[in-house]
N, C-alpha and C positions, 0 to 999 in steps of 0.2 A: 536823614543820613542813609547810608546804603547797607547797613547791617541787615542780615536776613532775619534777625530776631524781631518779633512783633513789637511795635512801639506803643507806649501808653501815654495818655495825656499827662503833662506835668503842670504843676501850679505856677501861674504867671504873676501872682500877686495882683497889683493894680496896673500891670503893663499890658497893653493890647498891641499885638504884632501884626494885625491885619493881614492874614494869610490870603494869598491870591493863587488862582489855579494855573496861571501861566505867566511867563515873563511879561511884565507890563511894557507896553509899547511894541510887542511883536505884531507884525502885520496880520498874522493869522491867529485867531484865538485857539486855545487848546482844544475846544470842542470840535474844531474842524480838522484836527490832526488825526489821521488814522493810526491804528496800532502799528507797531513796527512791522515792516513788510508790506504795509498798505500803500496808498497813494498820497498820504499826507505830505505836506510841504515841510521839510526839515527846517529847524531854526538854527541859523548859523551865527557864530561869534568867534572873534579872535581867541578869546580865552573863556573856558567854562571852568568854574570852581565848584567842587563837590564838597558840601559841608558849610554850616553857618555858625560855627563856634568862633572863638577868638581868632583862630588861625584863618578860617575861611573868610570871615568878614574883614579882617585886616588885609588879607590878600586882595579882596574886592576893592577896598579903599585905594590901595596903591595902584592896582590895575586900572581902575576907573580914572584916577588922576593922570595916568599915563596914556589916556585915550584908547584903552584896549577894549572898551565896551563889554566888560565881563558880564556873564550870566552866572548867577549863583544858584545851583540846585541844592537847596538847603535842608531838605528833609521835611516830612510831614510834621515832625516835632523838631523845630529848629532851635538854635542857640547853644547847643552843647551842654556840658555838665553844669555850667553856671545857671542854667534854668532851674536846677534843683538845689541851688546854693542860696542860702538866705543872706547873711552878712558877709560881704567881701571887704576886708580891711587892708589887704596887701597889694591891691592894684594901684599903681602910681596915679596920682592926680585926684584922689578922693580921700582927703585927710580925715573926713568923718565917716569913711566907709560908704558902701553902696550895696544895694540889694543885687544879687546875681541877675535876675530877670531884667531889672532896670538897666544894668550895665550892658547886657546884650541888646536891649532895645536901643540904647544909644549907639552901639556899634552898627546896628542895622540902619538906623536913621542916617548916620554919617556916610555909610556905603551908598545908600540910595541918593543922598544929596549929590554925590559926584557921578551919578548915572549908572550905578550897578543895578542890574535887574535881578530880582530874587524870586525864585520859584519854590513854593513850599510843597515839594513832592520828593519821594524817595527814588533814587536811581535803581532801576530794575536790572539793567544789564549794560555792558559797555563793549565796544569793539575798538581795541587799541592796536590793531594789526597794521594800520597805515593811516596817513593823514589825508583828509581831515578825520580826526577821531570821532567815533560815534558813541553817544550816550542816550539812553532811553529812560524817560520818567513820565509816569501817568499817561502813557500812550503817545507821548511826543518824542520825536527824535531831535536831538541836539547835535550839531556838528561843530567841532572846535579845531582850530589850528594848534592850540596848546591847552593842556588840562592841568589843573592844580587839585590834587586829592588832599582834602583836609577833613576827613570824616571822623577823626577823633577816636577815642577808646572809652568804653563804658566800664565802670566798676562792676565787679561780680559781687552780687549781694547774696545774703543768706536765703532769701526767698520766703520769709515769713511775714504774715500780715502786719504784725505790730512794728516790724522794722520799716516797712513801707510807710505806714501811717505816721511814724515819728521821724521820718527822714527830714533833715533840716530843723528838727526840734530836739536835738541831742544826739541823733544818729548821723554819722558822717563817714565818708570813705577817704578822707584826706586829713591826716593829722597836721601836716604842714600848713594847710589852709585854715583849719579850725581849732587847733590845739590851744591857741591863745584864749579862746572863749571859756576854757575850762580851768582857769587859774583857781587854785585852792579848792578844787573839787576832786572827787574820786571818779575815775573813768574805767571802762572796760575796753579791751581791744581783742579782736578775734582773728586768728591766723597762725600759721606755723612756719612761714618762710622768712627770709631775710627782711622783706618789706615790713612784716608785722613786728619783728624784733627791733628794727631800726625805728619804727614809728613809736613803739612802746618806750624806747629810750628817749626819743624826742619829747614825748608827752610828760616825762618826769620833770621837765623844765617848768611845767605849769601845774600839773595835778599834784595833789597831796599823796595819792596812791593810784597805781596803774595795775589793773587786773588783766593779765595776759592769758587768754583762753584758747585752748587748742583741743581739737577732738581726738587726737592721738596721744600715745604715751611718750612721744619724743618729737621735738621740733625738726623741721626739714632744713632750717637755715644753717649757715656756716657755724663751725664750732666756736669761733671767736665771738660771734654775735650771741650765741647761746650763753656763753660764759659771762659776757657783760650783762645780759639781762638777768641771769640767775643771781649775779652778785650785787645787783643794784638794790639798795635798801627800800626804794619806793615801789619796786615791781614785785607782785605776787603772782606766781605761776599756778594755773588751773589746768592740769592735763587731764585727758580722758573726759572732757566736758564738752557738751554741745549747748548752744543757746536755743532754748525752746520758745522763749517769749521775751520781748522787751516790755518792761512794765512802765505804766504811766498813761495818763489820759491826754494831756496837752504837751508834756515834755517827759524826757526819760527820768524815771525814778528808781529803776533797778533792773536786774536781769534774773530770769528764771532759768537755771541751768539744769540740764539733764546729765546723767552719768552714763558713760559709754557701756558699762556692764548692765545698765538698766535697773540698778538697785535703789533708785530714788532720785531726788532732786534737791537743789539748794538755791538760795536766793542771795544775790549780791546787791547791796544798796549803792548804786552808782548814779551819776547825773549825766553820763554821756557814754556812747558806744561808738567805737571806730571799727569799721569792717575793713580788714586788710587781707583778703583772700585772693586778690589778683584783679587784673583788668583784662578786658577783651577788646582788642583793636577792631574797629569796624571796617573790615577789609573784604567782606564776602564777595562783592562783585569785581574786586580788583586782584584778588590773590592768584588767579590763573594767568594774569598778565604781568603784574609787577612783582619783583623778587621780594621775598620776606626773610626775616632773620629767624633764628631758632625759636624765638618766642611768638612768632607770627606777625610781628610788626613790619610795615613796609620799610624797605632799605633805600638809602640815598647814596649817591656817588660822591665819595670824598668829602670835601667841606661844603658842597653845594646842596641844594634841595632836589637835584635832578635824580630821577629814578633810572632804572636800566632801559627804559623806553625813551628814546629821543623825543623831547617835546612834552613829556609828562613829568610833573614836579609834585613833591610830597611835603606837607607841612603839618605841624602840630602833634597831638598825642597819638596819631595813627603811626608815627615813626619814633615817638619819644616815650620810652618806658622808664626813663630815669627821673626827669624833673616833673612832668605832668602839671604844670602851672599855667594859668591863663596868660600871664605875661610872657612866658617862654613860647607858648603857642602863638601869641600875637606876633612875637619877633620872627618866628619861622614863617608866618604868613607874609610878613614884609619881605623876607628873603626870597620866598617862592615867587612872589609877584615880580620882584626885580630880576630874578633868574629867568622867568618866563618872558619878560619884556626884552631882555638882552638877547635871549635865544631867538625871539621873533625878528628882532632887528637883524641878527646875523642871517636868518633865513631869507629875509627880504633882500639883503645885500647879495647873497649868493644867487637868488633867483634873478635879480636884476643883472648881475654879471653874466649869468648863463644866457639870458635873453639877448644881451648886447653881443655876445660872442656868436650867437646864432644869426643875428641880423648882419653882423660884420662878414660872416662867411657867405652870405647871400642865400642861405637855405630858407626856403619858404616854410612858413608855419601855418598850421590849420587855423581857420578863423575861429 
């Protein structure tokens, strides 16, 4: 993806995604392309899609089937958030569930089947000042008549080693996705905003007890959400507490909490931890071009996926801070591909009409 934050390898289970250095089938290999500003031959495509999560790969499937020959610049670590998700039981079509990496492998295989070319590189910079749009990745320049931005959003984590080690083994950043797996268990959730309060209330449908942990002495969420959480018999509040360690060797067995005043620590025997301290949209190379909302997510125009730049479309979690589900991201990828296809058709019709008018007027055009 195109976030400026360094990427780290993610566990792929038994799935091999066969990373390639340049778009397969390009006439010139990536090694022959000079760095931006050099003499390398740009790679051209009607549509370039940035991102290879559910939104990006669904857009690729639709664009490829529309004969738009899309190139997907999917990131060094592709697949989106599902690559760090173990069991996925709420994606339609998999009644017995599916592993996140397996699901993304199937997305990719389907996109490639219809002719999408996938590049496993990060976008370094873009130029959206005019068409064709320019995008640079791993020293290769890509030129596109239309662009779909589907770079997603990453959960903000606590940043402790034990949290990373147990991610997918009891540590999650999505209660809606994973709450079902903690039926009749005690869980912890950390955060102080409305998202944390809402997810704590959601988890009470499954867990026997929900420990809501916040490092300050008051929550930041709305008063009504605070009141609901405080009144719920299954929720226990732990204010002025920080998570120092997630306990457990192979799965979550508890939490070691520190006290804000530094007077000691305590332990909670929980079987799961949900981190709800926010998400960060991956907009680093696009935020100077595409309008963002007050939370930093890319904005779309009206009911479409169109951005403020004509010919640039947005899909998935990079503009959605409400739902953040694989199935909604895939739906937006479908919409973006259809919007791009119709936009290109309109451009072709406009260009054809302009050429006919020039020919009819007898004005000579340059060869």
